[in-house]
C-alpha positions in Angstrom: 0.0 0.0 0.0 2.9 2.4 0.5 3.7 2.0 -3.2 0.1 3.0 -4.1 0.3 6.0 -1.8 3.6 7.0 -3.5 2.0 6.7 -6.9 -0.9 8.8 -5.8 1.5 11.4 -4.4 3.5 11.4 -7.7 0.2 11.8 -9.7 -0.7 14.8 -7.6 2.7 16.3 -8.1 2.2 15.7 -11.9 -1.0 17.6 -11.6 0.7 20.5 -9.8 3.4 20.6 -12.5 0.7 20.7 -15.2 -0.9 23.6 -13.5 2.4 25.5 -13.2 3.2 24.8 -16.9 -0.2 26.4 -17.9 0.7 29.4 -15.8 4.2 29.7 -17.3 2.8 29.2 -20.8 0.2 31.9 -20.3 2.8 34.3 -18.8 5.2 33.6 -21.7 2.5 34.4 -24.3 1.4 37.5 -22.4 5.1 38.6 -22.2 5.5 38.1 -26.0 2.3 40.1 -26.7 3.5 43.0 -24.4 7.0 43.1 -25.8 5.8 43.0 -29.4 3.2 45.7 -28.9 5.3 48.1 -26.9 8.9 47.6 -28.2 8.1 46.0 -31.5 10.5 43.0 -31.1 9.9 39.3 -30.5 11.4 37.1 -27.9 12.0 34.4 -30.5 11.3 31.6 -28.0 7.6 32.2 -27.1 6.1 29.9 -29.7 8.6 27.1 -29.2 8.5 27.1 -25.4 4.8 27.5 -25.3 4.5 24.3 -27.3 6.9 22.6 -24.9 4.9 23.8 -21.9 1.7 22.5 -23.6 3.3 19.0 -23.9 4.2 19.2 -20.2 0.7 20.2 -19.3 -0.9 17.5 -21.4 1.2 14.6 -20.2 1.8 15.5 -16.6 -2.0 16.0 -16.0 -3.0 12.6 -17.3 -2.3 10.5 -14.1 -3.8 13.2 -11.8 -6.9 13.4 -13.9 -7.3 9.6 -13.8 -6.8 9.6 -10.0 -9.4 12.3 -9.5 -11.8 10.6 -11.9 -11.8 13.5 -14.3 -11.6 11.6 -17.6 -14.8 11.4 -19.6 -16.6 8.1 -19.1 -19.6 6.9 -21.0 -21.7 5.0 -18.6 -24.4 3.8 -21.0 -23.3 0.2 -21.0 -22.1 0.2 -17.3 -25.4 1.4 -16.0 -27.1 -1.7 -17.3 -24.6 -4.1 -15.6 -24.7 -5.7 -12.1 -22.3 -4.5 -9.5 -20.0 -7.5 -10.1 -20.0 -7.1 -13.9 -19.3 -3.4 -13.6 -16.2 -4.2 -11.5 -15.1 -6.8 -14.0 -15.5 -4.4 -17.0 -13.8 -1.6 -15.1 -10.9 -3.9 -14.1 -10.5 -5.1 -17.7 -10.6 -1.5 -19.1 -8.0 -0.4 -16.5 -5.8 -3.4 -17.3 -6.0 -2.6 -21.0 -5.2 1.1 -20.3 -2.2 0.0 -18.3 -0.9 -2.2 -21.1 -1.5 0.6 -23.7 0.4 3.0 -21.6 3.3 0.6 -21.1 3.6 0.7 -24.9 3.5 4.5 -24.9 6.1 4.6 -22.1 8.4 2.3 -24.2 8.0 4.5 -27.3 8.4 7.7 -25.2 11.6 6.3 -23.7 13.0 5.4 -27.1 12.1 8.9 -28.4 13.8 10.6 -25.4 16.8 8.3 -25.4 17.4 8.7 -29.1 17.4 12.5 -28.8 19.7 12.3 -25.8 22.1 10.0 -27.5 22.3 11.9 -30.7 22.3 15.3 -29.0 19.5 16.4 -31.3 18.4 20.1 -30.9 15.4 22.0 -32.1 15.3 23.7 -35.4 14.4 27.0 -33.8 16.6 29.9 -32.8 17.1 28.5 -29.2 18.6 25.2 -30.4 17.0 23.6 -27.3 18.2 20.0 -26.7 15.1 18.0 -27.7 15.4 15.5 -24.9 14.3 18.3 -22.5 10.8 18.6 -23.8 10.6 14.9 -24.5 11.4 13.9 -20.9 8.0 15.0 -19.5 6.3 12.9 -22.2 8.1 9.8 -20.8 7.5 10.8 -17.1 3.8 11.7 -17.6 3.2 8.5 -19.6 4.9 6.4 -16.9 2.8 8.1 -14.2 -0.3 7.3 -16.2 0.7 3.7 -16.5 1.3 3.5 -12.8 -2.0 5.2 -12.0 -3.8 2.6 -14.2 -2.0 -0.1 -12.3 -3.2 1.3 -9.0 -6.7 1.6 -10.3 -6.7 -2.0 -11.7 -5.3 -3.3 -8.4 -8.0 -1.4 -6.4 -10.7 -2.7 -8.7 -9.3 -6.3 -8.4 -9.4 -6.0 -4.6 -13.0 -4.8 -4.8 -13.9 -7.7 -7.1 -12.3 -10.3 -4.7 -14.0 -8.7 -1.8 -17.4 -8.8 -3.6 -16.9 -12.5 -4.3 -16.0 -13.3 -0.7 -19.1 -11.4 0.6 -21.5 -13.4 -1.5 -23.3 -16.2 0.2 -25.1 -19.0 -1.7 -28.5 -17.4 -0.8 -27.5 -13.9 -1.9 -26.5 -14.2 -5.5 -27.2 -11.4 -8.0 
């Protein structure tokens, strides 16, 4: 359970980082607008770094949103199922989500590591090492995979508990 608590804490930290990135992105765009309209010059990095901050926001918020049940769910089919069947479907969906995000983590790592090893830089004026904006993609995807794992484990525990509570005279 300590591991689950750690994952929950990391997911919350990812949500906080996502919020900070939105604030930074908004500030950077506002600064670009002010500098352009008052002085008539550009910062040269506003567009590029706003895109990087958007990636940070999008990936770091995933696990927090799953933890806080903020993702959109269509309950049309689930509302027709018994409690046990809902648990089974939710467990299977969480397991599939975990497996999909394991693949995403693998690809994000390859992308990050390739940029790191080749010392690839952006094509913009800043020549930012591309591994810097790619790292949050890997971290956010890994957090999402871990959050799916926590969710699946919790749903599995609920499923086992439901099976143990059933008595022969109280079947759904």
